[in-house]
C-alpha positions as CSV (number, residue, x, y, z in Angstrom):
1,X,0.0,0.2,0.0
2,X,1.2,3.4,-0.9
3,X,2.4,6.0,2.1
4,X,-0.7,8.2,3.0
5,X,-0.1,11.3,1.3
6,X,-1.8,13.7,4.0
7,X,-3.1,13.6,7.7
8,X,-6.4,12.7,6.5
9,X,-5.1,9.6,4.6
10,X,-3.1,8.6,7.6
11,X,-6.5,8.9,9.7
12,X,-8.5,6.9,7.4
13,X,-5.6,4.1,7.2
14,X,-5.8,3.9,10.9
15,X,-9.3,3.6,11.0
16,X,-9.9,1.0,8.2
17,X,-11.0,-1.7,10.4
18,X,-13.5,0.7,12.3
19,X,-16.4,-1.6,11.1
20,X,-15.2,-4.6,12.4
21,X,-15.4,-3.2,16.1
22,X,-18.1,-4.6,18.6
23,X,-19.9,-1.7,19.7
24,X,-20.2,2.1,19.8
25,X,-17.8,2.5,22.8
26,X,-14.9,0.9,21.2
27,X,-15.6,3.2,18.1
28,X,-15.4,6.4,20.1
29,X,-12.2,5.3,21.9
30,X,-10.8,4.7,18.4
31,X,-12.0,8.0,17.4
32,X,-10.7,9.9,20.4
33,X,-7.3,8.2,20.5
34,X,-6.7,9.1,16.8
35,X,-7.7,12.8,17.5
36,X,-5.6,12.7,20.5
37,X,-2.6,12.9,18.3
38,X,-3.9,16.2,16.8
39,X,-4.4,17.5,20.5
40,X,-1.0,16.4,21.6
41,X,0.9,18.1,18.9
42,X,-1.2,21.4,18.7
43,X,0.7,24.4,19.9
44,X,-1.9,26.6,21.2
45,X,-5.5,26.2,21.7
46,X,-5.7,22.3,21.4
47,X,-9.5,21.7,21.4
48,X,-9.8,24.3,18.5
49,X,-7.0,22.4,16.8
50,X,-9.0,19.2,17.2
51,X,-12.4,21.0,15.9
52,X,-10.4,22.4,13.1
53,X,-8.9,19.0,12.0
54,X,-12.2,17.3,12.2
55,X,-13.9,20.0,10.1
56,X,-11.1,19.8,7.5
57,X,-11.4,16.0,7.6
58,X,-15.0,16.1,6.9
59,X,-14.6,18.1,4.1
60,X,-11.7,16.1,2.8
61,X,-13.4,12.9,3.0
62,X,-17.1,14.1,1.7
63,X,-16.7,11.8,-1.3
64,X,-15.7,8.7,0.4
65,X,-18.1,6.0,0.2
66,X,-16.3,3.2,2.0
67,X,-18.0,1.8,4.9
68,X,-14.9,2.6,6.9
69,X,-14.7,6.1,5.7
70,X,-18.4,7.0,6.5
71,X,-18.2,5.4,9.8
72,X,-15.2,7.1,11.2
73,X,-16.7,10.5,9.7
74,X,-19.9,9.6,11.9
75,X,-17.7,9.0,14.8
76,X,-15.7,12.3,14.4
77,X,-18.9,14.1,14.1
78,X,-20.3,12.7,17.2
79,X,-17.2,13.5,19.2
80,X,-16.9,16.8,17.9
81,X,-20.1,18.0,17.0
82,X,-19.4,21.8,16.7
83,X,-16.9,20.9,14.0
84,X,-17.7,22.6,10.7
85,X,-19.8,20.1,8.7
86,X,-20.4,17.9,11.6
87,X,-24.3,18.3,11.6
88,X,-24.4,17.3,8.1
89,X,-22.9,13.8,8.6
90,X,-25.1,11.0,8.1
91,X,-24.9,7.3,8.8
92,X,-23.3,5.3,5.6
93,X,-25.3,2.9,4.0
94,X,-23.2,0.2,5.2
95,X,-22.5,1.1,8.6
96,X,-22.3,-1.1,11.6
97,X,-25.5,-1.7,13.5
98,X,-24.1,0.1,16.6
99,X,-23.6,3.6,14.8
100,X,-27.2,4.6,15.8
101,X,-25.9,4.4,19.6
102,X,-22.6,6.7,18.9
103,X,-22.9,9.4,21.8
104,X,-26.4,8.2,22.9
105,X,-25.6,7.7,26.6
106,X,-27.0,9.0,30.2
107,X,-25.3,9.9,33.4
108,X,-25.7,7.1,35.7
109,X,-23.7,8.5,38.7
110,X,-21.2,11.5,39.4
111,X,-18.6,11.2,42.3
112,X,-15.6,13.0,43.6
113,X,-12.5,11.9,45.6
114,X,-9.3,13.4,46.9
115,X,-6.9,14.1,49.7
116,X,-7.6,15.6,52.7
117,X,-5.3,18.5,52.0
118,X,-6.7,19.8,48.9
119,X,-3.6,19.1,46.5
120,X,-5.9,17.1,44.2
121,X,-9.5,16.2,43.3
122,X,-10.5,13.4,41.0
123,X,-14.0,13.5,39.4
124,X,-15.8,10.4,38.4
125,X,-19.0,10.0,36.3
126,X,-20.5,7.0,34.9
127,X,-22.5,6.6,31.8
128,X,-24.6,4.1,30.1
129,X,-25.7,3.7,26.5
130,X,-29.5,3.7,25.7
131,X,-28.9,0.2,24.0
132,X,-26.1,-1.5,26.2
133,X,-25.8,-4.3,23.6
134,X,-24.9,-2.4,20.7
135,X,-23.7,0.8,22.7
136,X,-21.3,-0.9,24.8
137,X,-21.0,-1.4,28.5
138,X,-21.5,1.2,31.5
139,X,-18.3,3.2,31.5
140,X,-16.4,5.7,33.8
141,X,-14.9,9.0,33.1
142,X,-12.4,10.1,35.4
143,X,-10.6,13.4,35.4
144,X,-7.8,14.6,37.9
145,X,-7.6,18.1,38.9
146,X,-4.5,19.3,40.3
147,X,-5.2,22.3,42.6
148,X,-1.3,23.1,43.0
149,X,-0.8,23.6,39.3
150,X,-4.3,24.7,38.6
151,X,-4.9,22.2,35.7
152,X,-6.7,18.9,34.8
153,X,-3.7,16.7,35.0
154,X,-5.2,13.7,33.6
155,X,-8.4,12.2,32.1
156,X,-9.1,8.6,31.7
157,X,-12.2,6.6,30.1
158,X,-12.8,3.0,31.6
159,X,-15.0,0.6,30.1
160,X,-16.1,-1.1,33.2
161,X,-17.9,1.7,35.4
162,X,-18.7,-0.6,38.2
163,X,-15.4,-2.1,38.7
164,X,-13.7,1.4,38.4
165,X,-16.1,2.9,41.1
166,X,-15.7,-0.1,43.4
167,X,-11.8,0.2,43.3
168,X,-12.1,4.0,44.0
169,X,-14.4,3.3,47.1
170,X,-12.2,0.7,48.5
171,X,-9.1,2.9,48.1
172,X,-10.8,5.8,50.0
173,X,-12.3,3.6,52.7
174,X,-8.7,2.1,53.4
175,X,-7.1,5.7,53.5
176,X,-7.7,8.1,56.2
177,X,-6.0,10.7,54.2
178,X,-8.6,10.5,51.2
179,X,-12.3,11.3,51.0
180,X,-15.0,10.3,48.7
181,X,-18.6,11.6,48.1
182,X,-21.3,11.7,45.7
183,X,-21.0,15.0,43.4
184,X,-23.5,17.6,41.8
185,X,-23.1,16.7,38.2
186,X,-23.2,20.6,37.3
187,X,-20.3,21.1,39.8
188,X,-18.4,18.3,38.3
189,X,-18.6,19.6,34.8
190,X,-17.8,23.2,36.0
191,X,-14.6,21.9,38.0
192,X,-13.4,20.0,35.2
193,X,-14.0,22.1,32.4
194,X,-12.3,25.2,34.0
195,X,-9.2,23.5,34.6
196,X,-9.3,21.5,31.3
197,X,-9.3,25.0,29.6
198,X,-5.9,25.9,31.3
199,X,-4.7,22.4,30.1
200,X,-5.5,22.9,26.5
201,X,-3.5,26.0,26.3
202,X,-0.4,24.7,28.0
203,X,2.8,24.6,25.9
204,X,3.7,21.1,27.2
205,X,1.3,18.7,28.5
206,X,1.9,16.2,31.4
207,X,3.9,13.5,30.4
208,X,2.2,10.6,31.6
209,X,-1.5,9.4,31.6
210,X,-4.2,9.2,28.9
211,X,-5.0,12.9,28.7
212,X,-4.4,13.2,25.0
213,X,-5.9,9.9,23.7
214,X,-9.1,10.4,25.9
215,X,-9.5,14.2,26.0
216,X,-12.0,14.4,23.0
217,X,-14.2,11.7,24.4
218,X,-14.1,13.2,27.7
219,X,-15.0,16.7,26.4
220,X,-18.2,14.9,24.5
221,X,-19.3,13.2,27.9
222,X,-18.9,16.6,29.9
223,X,-21.3,18.3,27.5
224,X,-24.1,16.2,28.3
225,X,-24.1,17.1,32.2
226,X,-26.1,20.1,33.3
227,X,-24.4,23.3,32.6
228,X,-22.5,25.2,35.4
229,X,-24.9,27.5,37.6
230,X,-24.2,31.1,37.1
231,X,-24.2,31.5,40.8
232,X,-20.8,29.7,41.4
233,X,-19.0,31.2,44.3
234,X,-16.1,33.6,42.9
235,X,-12.7,33.0,44.2
236,X,-11.8,34.7,47.2
237,X,-10.4,38.0,47.2
238,X,-6.6,38.7,48.3
239,X,-6.2,39.5,51.9
240,X,-5.7,43.0,52.7
241,X,-2.5,44.1,54.6
242,X,-4.7,44.6,57.6
243,X,-6.1,41.1,57.5
244,X,-2.7,39.6,56.8
245,X,-1.4,41.3,59.8
246,X,-4.5,40.2,62.1
247,X,-3.6,36.7,61.0
248,X,0.1,36.9,61.8
249,X,-1.1,38.0,65.1
250,X,-3.2,35.2,65.8
251,X,-1.0,32.9,64.7
252,X,2.0,34.3,67.0
253,X,-0.4,33.7,69.9
254,X,-1.4,30.4,68.8
255,X,-0.1,27.0,70.7
256,X,1.6,26.0,67.5
257,X,3.7,29.3,67.7
258,X,4.7,28.4,71.1
259,X,5.5,24.9,70.3
260,X,8.4,26.2,67.7
261,X,9.1,28.9,70.0
262,X,8.0,31.6,67.9
263,X,6.3,33.7,70.4
264,X,9.8,34.2,71.8
265,X,11.4,35.6,68.9
266,X,12.7,39.2,69.7
267,X,15.4,41.4,68.9
268,X,17.1,41.2,65.3
269,X,15.5,37.7,64.7
270,X,12.0,39.5,64.8
271,X,12.6,41.1,61.3
272,X,13.5,37.8,59.9
273,X,10.2,36.1,61.7
274,X,8.0,38.6,60.0
275,X,9.6,38.3,56.5
276,X,9.3,34.5,56.7
277,X,5.7,34.9,57.6
278,X,5.3,37.3,54.7
279,X,6.6,34.7,52.5
280,X,4.4,31.9,53.6
281,X,1.5,34.3,52.9
282,X,2.8,35.3,49.7
283,X,3.1,31.7,48.6
284,X,-0.3,31.1,49.6
285,X,-1.6,34.1,47.5
286,X,0.0,32.9,44.3
287,X,-2.5,29.9,43.8
288,X,-5.8,30.6,41.6
289,X,-7.7,29.3,44.7
290,X,-5.7,31.1,47.3
291,X,-6.1,29.7,50.8
292,X,-3.4,30.6,53.6
293,X,-4.6,27.4,55.4
294,X,-4.0,24.9,52.6
295,X,-0.6,23.1,53.6
296,X,0.4,19.7,52.7
297,X,3.8,17.9,52.1
298,X,3.3,18.9,48.4
299,X,2.6,22.4,48.9
300,X,5.5,22.6,51.3
301,X,7.7,21.2,49.0
302,X,6.9,23.6,46.1
303,X,7.5,26.4,48.6
304,X,10.6,25.3,50.3
305,X,12.4,23.9,47.4
306,X,11.3,25.7,44.6
307,X,9.3,29.0,44.9
308,X,11.0,30.8,47.8
309,X,14.4,30.3,45.9
310,X,13.1,32.1,42.7
311,X,11.1,34.7,44.5
312,X,13.1,36.0,47.4
313,X,16.5,36.7,48.5
314,X,17.3,35.1,52.0
315,X,19.9,36.0,54.5
316,X,21.5,33.5,56.9
317,X,19.1,34.6,59.5
318,X,16.1,34.2,57.2
319,X,17.3,30.9,56.0
320,X,17.8,29.4,59.5
321,X,14.2,30.8,60.3
322,X,12.2,29.8,57.4
323,X,11.8,25.9,57.9
324,X,10.8,26.6,61.8
325,X,8.1,29.1,60.6
326,X,6.7,27.0,58.0
327,X,6.4,24.0,60.5
328,X,4.7,26.1,63.1
329,X,2.5,27.6,60.2
330,X,1.3,24.4,58.7
331,X,0.4,22.8,61.9
332,X,-1.5,25.9,62.9
333,X,-3.2,25.7,59.4
334,X,-4.0,22.0,59.6
335,X,-5.8,22.5,63.0
336,X,-7.8,25.6,61.4
337,X,-9.0,23.2,58.5
338,X,-9.7,20.2,60.9
339,X,-7.3,18.1,59.7
340,X,-6.4,14.8,61.7
341,X,-3.3,14.7,63.6
342,X,-1.8,12.0,61.1
343,X,-2.4,14.5,58.5
344,X,-0.6,17.3,60.1
345,X,2.2,15.0,61.6
346,X,2.6,13.8,57.9
347,X,3.4,17.3,56.8
348,X,5.4,18.2,59.6
349,X,7.6,15.3,59.0
350,X,7.8,16.1,55.3
351,X,9.0,19.8,56.0
352,X,11.5,18.3,58.5
353,X,12.9,16.0,55.8
354,X,13.2,18.7,53.4
355,X,15.4,21.0,55.3
356,X,18.9,19.5,54.2
357,X,17.8,20.0,50.8
358,X,16.5,23.7,51.3
359,X,19.9,24.5,53.0
360,X,21.8,23.1,49.9
361,X,19.5,25.0,47.4
362,X,20.1,28.1,49.6
363,X,23.8,27.5,49.6
364,X,24.1,26.9,45.7
365,X,21.6,29.4,44.4
366,X,20.9,27.1,41.8
367,X,17.3,27.7,41.4
368,X,17.5,31.6,41.7
369,X,15.7,33.2,38.8
370,X,18.0,35.9,37.2
371,X,16.7,38.8,39.1
372,X,16.8,37.1,42.4
373,X,20.4,36.1,41.7
374,X,21.1,39.8,40.8
375,X,19.4,41.1,43.9
376,X,21.5,38.5,46.0
377,X,24.8,39.5,44.4
378,X,24.0,43.2,45.0
379,X,23.4,42.7,48.6
380,X,26.4,40.5,49.0
381,X,28.5,43.4,47.6
382,X,27.0,45.6,50.3
383,X,25.0,47.9,48.0
384,X,21.9,49.4,49.5
385,X,19.0,49.0,47.1
386,X,17.4,52.2,48.2
387,X,20.5,54.3,47.4
388,X,19.8,55.0,43.8
389,X,23.4,56.4,42.8
390,X,25.1,53.3,44.5
391,X,22.4,51.2,42.6
392,X,23.4,52.6,39.4
393,X,27.1,52.5,39.9
394,X,26.6,48.7,40.9
395,X,24.6,47.9,37.6
396,X,27.1,49.9,35.4
397,X,29.9,47.6,36.9
398,X,28.1,44.6,36.7
399,X,26.6,45.0,32.9
400,X,28.4,42.0,31.6
401,X,27.6,39.7,34.4
402,X,24.0,40.8,34.1
403,X,23.9,40.0,30.5
404,X,23.6,43.7,29.4
405,X,25.2,45.4,26.7
406,X,26.8,48.8,27.3
407,X,24.7,51.7,26.2
C-alpha cells in the first residue's frame, strides 16, 4: 500500500478496521485516540486544533463512500459536534448497527474524591448507552484536577464503570487521608471544564497518562452534563494588609507558635520572623484558589524547594528561620482546617525531611531566577537597594555579568 499522502489519509488508514469493532464505545475510543495525536501536537488552543482538524477531515472525505470512511466520519462528528460540517454527517449505507448508539448515553452517577489536604481532586462520572448491547458497557470518565498547578492533569475513560467505582471506594475507605462523596453533576462539569481550559492552552502537556488520547471523548461526555450554575462562588479576594497582619498576630499567639518557640522571637530575629511569615502568605496568594490555610507535604515542597528560591532573597538569619516558621504555620493551618493529627504530622515530617535540601539550594543558589540572583549579589556586595546612585554604579560595573550590553 502506498504511503498516506495527507494527515487525513493517515487517519483513514488507521481507521480502516473501524467497522469490525463490536460496539459504539469501542468506536468512540478509537476516534478519541486518533484525535489525541492532533491534540498532543497542537501548539496553542488544543481543542480548537482538534475541532479544525475534524472540520477539515469531514470536508476532505465528503466523497468517500467506503464503509470505514463513512463510519469514522460519523464517529468524529459525534465526538466533535461543533466542527464545521459535523451536523450534516449521516450514517453510511453499510455502517455497523452500533452507529445509531454513538453518543447516545445517559449519566448514571457522579462522584468526587481526593486527598484531605486539597492538593488534588478526582471527578468520576459513569455513563450507560441507551442500548447496552450495541452501544457498549456502562463506562467511567475520570478527571484528575491538580489544585497546586491549576490544571486538569489527566483524564481517563474506563469500560467497566462498576469495577472502577468499586476500586475507588475501596481505596478511599482504606486511607484516612482521602475522602469520597457523591458530586453534583453541574459542579463536576464546571470544575473539570475550567481546569481543562488551562490544560488545553499549555505549551507542554503532562507527560504521563491518557490525557491526549481520551481528551475528546471526555469533552463529549462533559457536554452532556447540566451546565454550570451562574451562581458559582467567585474566588476569594486577596487578603488586605490589615487582614494579613491580623492573621499573623493570631498565629503568633497560637499553641503552634509556642511549640516552635516563635512567640519568643525578639530583637534582630524579629525582622526575619515577619519576613518569613510574609513569604508563607505570599506563596499561598500565588494560587488561583488562594487559601493561606492549605498546606500539605506537596505544597510545602513547592514552597521550600522551589518558589522561595526563585522569588525571595534570604540572608542567613532568614534561611535559618524559614523551616521553623513553615512547620509552625503548617501545624496551625492543619488545626484550623480540622485535619487529623496523622495528616498534620505527615506534613511536619515532610518539612523536616526537606530541610537539608532547602539548605543546599540556599547555599548553591541554583534555583534562583536571574532577577533574584542579581539582587542577592547586590546585597552580597554591600549595596543599599534604596540608594539610587550606588545602585546605578553597581549596575554599570556589572553589566556584563547581568547579561546587558553597554549603552
